C-alpha positions in Angstrom: 0.0 0.0 0.0 1.0 3.6 -0.6 0.5 6.1 2.1 0.6 9.8 1.6 0.9 12.0 4.7 0.4 15.7 4.2 1.6 17.9 7.1 0.6 21.5 7.4 1.7 22.7 10.8 5.1 23.9 12.1 7.4 21.3 13.6 6.9 22.7 17.1 4.0 24.5 18.8 1.4 21.8 18.0 1.9 18.1 17.9 0.5 17.6 14.4 3.9 17.1 12.7 5.0 14.9 15.6 1.9 12.7 15.4 2.0 12.5 11.6 5.6 11.3 11.8 4.9 8.8 14.6 2.2 7.3 12.4 4.6 7.2 9.4 7.3 5.5 11.5 4.8 2.9 12.9 3.6 2.1 9.4 7.2 1.5 8.3 7.8 -0.7 11.3 4.7 -2.8 11.1 4.3 -2.9 7.3 7.8 -3.1 5.7 6.2 -3.3 2.2 4.3 -0.1 2.6 5.4 3.0 0.8 5.4 6.1 2.9 5.5 9.6 1.3 5.4 12.8 3.2 4.5 16.2 1.8 5.3 19.3 3.9 3.1 22.3 3.2 2.5 25.7 4.8 4.4 26.1 8.1 5.4 22.4 7.9 8.0 23.4 5.2 10.2 24.4 8.2 10.2 20.7 9.4 12.8 20.0 6.7 15.4 22.5 8.1 18.5 20.8 9.6 20.3 21.3 13.0 17.1 21.3 15.1 18.0 21.4 18.8 15.4 20.3 21.3 15.6 19.7 25.1 16.5 16.2 26.3 13.3 14.1 26.4 11.5 16.2 23.9 10.7 14.9 20.4 12.9 16.1 17.5 11.2 16.4 14.1 14.6 16.3 12.2 15.4 12.9 13.8 12.0 11.6 13.0 12.2 12.7 9.3 15.6 11.1 9.0 14.2 7.8 10.4 11.4 7.8 7.8 13.9 8.6 5.0 16.3 5.9 6.2 13.6 3.3 5.8 12.8 4.3 2.2 10.3 7.0 2.9 10.1 10.1 0.6 9.8 13.6 1.9 8.9 16.6 -0.4 8.4 20.2 0.5 6.0 22.6 -1.2 8.2 25.0 -3.1 5.7 27.8 -3.0 5.3 27.4 0.8 9.1 27.2 1.3 9.6 30.3 -0.9 6.9 32.3 1.1 8.8 31.5 4.3 12.2 32.5 2.9 13.7 29.0 3.2 13.6 27.7 -0.4 17.3 28.2 -0.9 18.4 27.0 2.5 20.0 23.7 3.1 17.5 20.9 3.9 17.7 17.7 5.8 19.4 15.1 3.6 16.8 13.3 1.6 14.2 16.1 1.6 13.5 17.8 -1.7 11.7 20.9 -2.8 8.7 20.0 -5.0 5.5 21.4 -6.4 1.7 21.0 -6.4 1.9 18.9 -9.5 3.9 16.2 -7.6 1.5 16.4 -4.6 -1.4 15.9 -7.1 0.4 12.9 -8.6 1.1 11.4 -5.2 -2.5 11.9 -4.1 -3.9 10.2 -7.2 -1.4 7.3 -6.9 -1.8 6.7 -3.1 -4.1 4.1 -1.5 -4.5 6.3 1.6 -4.0 10.0 2.1 -3.9 11.5 5.6 -3.8 15.2 6.4 -2.4 16.6 9.6 
């Protein structure tokens, strides 16, 4: 099965990105044949910025994205959203790529399940 997870909220402040990535990681753990794709939109575009420092015991979105990527997951960032936030030309977490609405559309049509956080 192909899962598309669309995240809209910033990495910290709400737990939407955290919960979306928890779900992605659990799918990868329990269903190794599943394909997990994550599309970061709006303030979630900042989830893909590297060098995140969080207090001990607090979740870290960068580490979670790296875990998803290391298990074959794909992570794309809305280019328009990144541009609006001034981060389109900044370095990203390795494995994250700037994308566009056309690719989100293709992923949505191709996915068996689409979840939006």
